[in-house]
N, C-alpha and C positions, 0 to 999 in steps of 0.2 A: 185696890180692890183686892185684898185678900181673899181668899176664899175658904172655909172651914174647910176639911174632910168630914164626910159623912160619915154614918154607922153602918150605912151601905157599901164604905170603900172596907172597911174591916172586913165584915162577911165577904166581902170579894176574894181579899187576901186569901183568907182562910180555905175558900172553894177553889185557889186556884192553888194553892200548896197542894189540897188536898187532890187535885189533878193531875200533879206531876209538873207544872208550869216550869219549875226549874229547868227543866231537859225537854226543850219544842222538840218534836219530833218532825226534825225538818234540816236540809243542809244549812239552815241559818242556828241550828243548836250545837255546831262542830265547834270544836276544841279549834285553835288557831293551826295547828296543824294539819288536821282532817279539812279544814277550811282551804288550806292551801292545797292540800291535794286535789280536792273536787274541783275550786277554780280553774287549775292550769289542765285538767286531766282533757288533754285533746279529742280522744274519744265520746267525750260525755257533751251535756247538755250547757254549762254552764257560759261557755262562749260565745253559742248561739246565737243570742239574741233572744231568745224564742219567748215570746209572749203572747198573750189572749186578752183581744179586747173585743169592748160591747158590740152585738149585731143591732142591726137597725131595730130591733126587739129584744124581748126575753128569750123567745124563741131560736135566737140565731147569737152565734157568737164569731169573732173574726180571729183567726190567727197568722205568727206571722213570724219569719225567721231568716239566720241569712244562711246563703246555701252557695255551694263552690261556683265560678264562674262557668265553667263549663252544664253546671244543670239544665235539663230539658223539661223536667215536670215534677211539680210538688203536690203533695195529698194529705191529707188529715183521715185516720180511720178513727171510726167511732162508734163504739160498742155500750153497753150494760152492765157491763163484767169485766175485771181485769184479767180475765185469760185473753178477751177481746176475739169471744167466740159470735160470729154472728156480725162482724163489724160494718158497718158499713163507709163508704170510700166516696170523699169530697172532693174535688180536683180544685185543684185554683190557678193561680199565674206566677210567673217570674219577671219580676223589674229591673234593672240594672241598677247599680248603686252609684253612690260617687265613687269608691275605690274602684270600681270596674267588675265587682262580684256581684251577686245577684239577691235580691230578696224577695222569698217565696212568699207569697198571702194566700189563703184561703178560707172561705168562709162556710160554717156548717150550718145546714138550718135542719128545719122541722122538730127543734128541742120542745119535751116535754114539761110540764111545772113541776116543782118540788122530784126531781130524778136527779139520781146520780149517773154521771157518765165517766167513762175513759177515752183517753185519747191518744195517740201518738200520730208525731209528725215527721214524715217521708219528703225527701227529695233525694236525686242522684248522688249514692254513695253517703246516706245521711240517714238515720232512722232514731228519734226520739227516745229516750224512756216513755214508761205509760204513765201517765198522768191522771189526776180524778176532777171532777168539778160539779157541784150540784146547783139544779135552776131554781128560779127564784118561785115563791109560793104567792098568795094575795098578799102576805107582808113580806118583806125583805130588810136586809141589813149591807149596809156600804160602812168604808173604812172611808175619812175623809182627811187628808195630810196633802201638806205643801212644802214648798222648798226641801225638799231632801237632798238637793246638791250632790249627787254622786258627784267626787270633786276630783279633776285630773289638771294638774298644773300643764302637762304633755298629754299627746296620745296615747298613754302607757295603760294596761292594764294594773301594773303594780300601783300606779297612783290612784287607782278607785277602790283596790281592791277591801280595804278597810270600811270607807262609806256601804261599799255593799252590803258587808257583812250585818255593821250598825240598823241599813235597813232592812235588811232578812229578819232578822233577830225582832223587831219592832212591830211588824207584821205579823211574826209568829205570836207575838203577845196578843196582839189585838184578836188574832183567830180565839185564843185561848179563851181571851176575855170573852168572847160576843157566845162563843161555846158554852162556859158559866153562866150566863146569863139565859141559856135554851134559845140561843139561835147562830147561825153560821152567816158569815161574810160573806158575801158571793161577787163585791164587788170594791174594788178601791180607785178613788176618786182623788187625782193629786191636782193641783193649783197650779203646775208650771214650774220652770226652774228644776225639773228633774237631773239636769246637768249643770255643771258651774261654767264650764268654757263650752259644749255643743259638740264634744268629742265622740267618734262612735264608741270607743272604748268604753264612756261613761255609760252609753245606754246596755251596753254589755254587762256591767256592773249592776244596773238598774235591774236587769230581768235575771241575774245569775241565780238566785238563791232559789231550790225549790220550794216554799213558801209562797212565792209570785206566783207558781205554777195552776193554783188552784181557785185563781179569780181572774175575772175580768178586769182590765186594768186602763180607767179612760184617764188620758194625760191631756192637760191643756198645753200652750205654747208659752212658757216665761221670756223675760229677755235674755236671762242666761241660755237657754236652748235658743236662742236668734244668734248667738255669737258663732254656732257653727253650721254647716249644711246636714249635717245626719239626721238629723230630728226627722228632716221632711220624708227620708229616705226608710227611716227606723217604725212608724206608725203606720196604723193599717184599722183605718176609724170609717164608720158608718155615715152615710147622709153628709159627705163633708161639702160646703157650700164654694163652687169657684166661682167667687165674686170679680167685682170689677178690680178690686187694689185688695189683694192678702198680701200677708208676708210670705218670702219664699217660703219656708217651712208650713204653709200649708194656710187651710181657713177655720172657720165655725163648722161644726158639725153637732148633730142628734141622735138620740136614741132614746128610748121607751123603757122602764121595766116597772109592770104593775099600771097604774092610773097614774107614772110620774114619768112628766118630761122632762130628759135633761137637755139642755142647751148649753156645749160647752164652745167657749167665745174666746179671739182674738184681741187681748186687749192693750198687743205691743202696735197691733193696727189702729189708727185712728179714724178708717171708713164707716165713719156712721152710716152713710146710705148702706153700703154693703149689709152693716150688722143688723141696721133695723128690715132688710128684706129676707135678709135668715131666718130673722125672729118669727116675721110673720107669715112665711113658708113653714117652720116648723110647726109653727100652731095651727096652719090651715090644717096640716095634714094629721094631726091629733088635737082633735077642738074638745075631744071628751076628756081629755088627762087632768084628773084631779087636781094634782099641784105641778108647778115649774119649779124647776130647779136652776140656776145656771153656774157656771163654773168659769173663771179666769181668771188671770193672775194677779193684777195690780190693785191694792187695797185701795179703798175709797174713804174710809169714815174714822178711820184709826187715830190718824194726824199723830200720830208718834215721834215723825218724824220729820222736823221744821223744815228740814232744806228741800224735802220733797214736795212742798205742800203747793206748790206753782205748778207742780204739774198735777197734781193730785186734782187741783181747781177744776183747770181742764177735762180731767176726766171724769167730775161728778158731771160737769155740763153734759158732757156726752152720753156718758151712759144711765145717770138715773132717772132720767126723761123716758129711755126705753123700759126699762123695770116698771115703772109706774104705768107706760101707756098698757103695758104687755102682761102686768098683774102677775109678775114674779115674786113667788113666796120667799123662795131662798136665795141666796147670792153666795157662793164660795170663795174666797180670794186667798191669794198669799202675798209676796211678794218683800213687806217691810218685815218679817220677818216677828212679829209683835202678836202675839194670841189676842184677838176681843172678837166681840159679838155686840150688833148695836142694836139699840133700840128698835121697833117697827118704824122705819121711816117712812116718810112721804112728801113726795114735794122738798125734797133736801132738808124736810123735818123730823124732829121725833114725835111721831102721835101716840105713840104708847111706850111705856117704859116695859123694860126686859130684865130682869136679875136670873141670879140663879135660883133653879126652882121653880121659875114661874112658868106655868099654862097661861097662853094666850089662843084664845077662841076667834075665828073668823078676823082675823087680822086685817086691817086695812092700809096694808102699805108689805111692806118687805126688808127681811133681816138678811143683814151684810154679815157675812163671819168668815174671819180670817185666823188661821192657824199658824201657830210658830213655826221656824224650820226644824225638819228632824235634825239635822245634824250640824248647823248653823243658828243657834240660838241668838238672839240679838243681847249682846250683853250693854250693862250700864242703867243709869236708871231714867225713865221715860215717863210722859205724863200721855193720857188720853185725851182725846176731844171731846165736846161734852155730849156727844151722841151715842157714845158707847155706853153698853148695859154692864156689861161681863168683861171685865180685866184679868190680869192675872199679878200674883204676889211677887213673884219670882223671874226676871225679865230672863235668865238661861237656864229655866226649865223648857223639859221638851216633852212635849204631848201630841196626843192624836186621838180622833173623833171617828165614836161608831154612832153614825145615822141610820136609826130603827124607821123604817116607813110602814106605819100598821094602815093603808087605806084611809081611815079618817082622820090620822095624826101621824105627824113626824117628831120622833124625839130623838134631839140631838144631845151627847154625853160625851165629856171630854176627860180624860183618863191621862193620869201622869205617869209617863213610859219608864221614870224610876222605880215605881212600884203599884203599877197597875190599879192606882186607889180612883178615884173617883174624883174629880176636880171639880168639874161646874156641870148643868144639864138644863134645859129648855124642852117645853114642848110648845107647838103648833097645834091646830086642832082647827078643825071645818065641821060644820054640822050642816042641815038644809037649809039654814038661815044665813047662810054663805051667800053674798053677793057680789060682782066683782066690781072695783073703783072706778069711773069714768075721768078720766084725764080731760084736765079743761082744754077748749078748743085754742086756744092764744100758746097754752104748752106744748101741743103737737104740733104748730107754728115753728116757736122756737129751736123746736128738737128738730126739726128738718133742717131749718136753719144751721144750726151746731153740726147737723149730721152732714151738710154740704161743706162746712168748712174742714172739717175734720179728714172728709175724704182729699180734701187738695192739700190737707199736711199732710196726710197717712203716703201720697204719690212722692212728695220730697224726702218725707221720712226714709222712704223705703229708698230712694236713691244714694241717702246717705250711708245705710245699713248696706247695702253693694258695695259702697266703696271701702268699708270697713272690712268685709269678707274678701275683697278682692288683695286688700294691701295684707290680709293673713296667708295669700298665696291661695285661697279660692278663684280657681276659675269658672264663674258661674257668668251668665249671660244678664244686662242689664234690665234687657224687655222680660226675661223670662223672671225676674226678680220682682218688677216692678208690678207685673200683671200676672202671673203666679200661672202660666199656662197651664193646661189640665195635664198635660203629655211631659210633664217635668220630671215625672219618677220615672219614665219609661226606659230612659238610655243615662249612662253617666256623662255631667257635663266637666268634663278635663281632658 
């Protein structure tokens, strides 16, 4: 499925060079020596795990960072100027981490559309540098990546330093690409496996670069994030669903931007009962959202790894009826490390072909998109399943995606990270003639049965996962791992 680079790619490359792309203005553009100095500066922000994540809607954001164990208060100051004149102060809460120190969490509200804000984060003995971000308007752009795999064989900052710089560089490139196209990325969507071993040091590396500080960072739980406990304490997400059976590290959550409802799911968790209930509640809260976008970790339709097809068949039985029932437009995935975009899918079949450059109006089904790993591309030859519309011509090519949301349409463009050239694109359009597809009654019944079976499986799977974590030396409770009690992040479990 080789794709020819379009003339737009060449034009973009010229624009990027003219814009000074070769020297990104962020920590990610530093020399190796400068990066070392920045990364290990104990008085700076690189080691604080400082991250901005989405709020419940575009008028809010959630900030979190690591604070000293003796910290008693935390706050974020927010202003419309870099000198922080007239700044508003938002206070938050401090929760215990597994290591015994604290995680500060502050939500800022009342943000106005298309406005640039400046912020600084403060807890006892710490005050961050001043950073900025811009809120969305009627249209907005997001970067979609997956399997970042900030990698550490041990809980060592040195192990993850290189991948942290690589990730920061790619985000910087995407931001410059978006600006060259007249847009500004406001969000990074990451479909799981932010870390390789689930260590705290990896999440510190994930957020180290200054390039990350100007975007809100929406993450889903990957199977590698589940190998440790620190993702649970690291994240701070809105509208998290505390279901009957969740992963220890957390549950599904939703947020909105403009007329898009984002539902971020934990595909490690087979509890279909909980996922169905979550989606039902999220949509009921946002009935007028024009677009529904889901994000989770596991690949469903790429079928590039035959040894995982037994697992994938179960996942398809569990998930595809949910996406059909709730008329989800786009599902963002990872796990296989193999880039692919499905045709328009409904009832486990291709109902409309999708190819590079295609525009589909009023699609009667869902597009499933997998992005390749940013640091661990899948090597070797592989073939795609019959439902894939867009593939890749080089298994080791590193790509990322920019999604432009424009009210009546969604445009997804994939870029080659080697030279910022356009690799592939497609567009989904909705007009006044669009009507939701109603799932057949018998499929609803089968889906509820599959949900129940998945929930039973999830209980036993959580027991297995808990044992693996305990074997690694994590002192955690079987009960809290099984049912993820809401107060799990309130105090260290060690």
